C-alpha positions, 0 to 999 in steps of 0.5 A: 759608767755613764752609759750604765746610768742612761740605760737605767733611766730608760729601762723598764725597771725604772718604770714604776706603775704604782707611782703613776697609779697613785698620781692618777688617783690623786689627780682624779680625787682632786678633780672630783672635789673641785667638781663637787665644789663647783656644782655646790656653788652653781646649785647655790647660785641657781637657788639664789636666782630662783629666790630672787625671781620669786621675790621680784614677782611677788613684789611686782604682783603686790605692787600692781594690786596696790597701784590698781587699788589707788587707781580705782579709788581715784576713779571712784572719787572723781565719779562721786565728785562729778555726780555731786557737781551734776546734782549741784548744777540742777539747782542753779538759779542764775548764770553767775551761780553756774559759773561760780559752781563750774569754776569751783568744780574745775579748781577742785578737780585740778587740785584733786588730780594733782593729789592723785598724781602725786599719790600714784607717783609715790606708790609707783616709786615704792613699788619700783624700789620693792621690785628692784630690791631682791635683784639689787641684793642678789647682785650685791651678794654675787659681787661679794662672792665674786670678790672672795 
């Protein structure tokens, strides 16, 4: 009888193509579902990356304009100050008055340069934070999704 059971296990009658077909169909369906899920995740990640790049470029562009306007304003202020100083020098009556005007001008220019440098530093810091913000948020979101 043991021989009979061995023959049954290896006989063509024990081979059922419907079971293999069902198993293959199930495997293919699972693969298709997983592929669709992976594609959806990749598509979402690509869209998020595109939005991040766009936001970063927009922030960089607006920041560059802001810094450029501050630089132009500083140049304008310095030019006006220099012209006013030149006009004042034309009315000098003595050497001591010349030294007094020149000393006051240099002091005023040094203070103005410090204010302008501080203003540019604050603007640059703000722009850098705004430019980095979309990337930082995207990285945090990606890490949160990765942890899931």
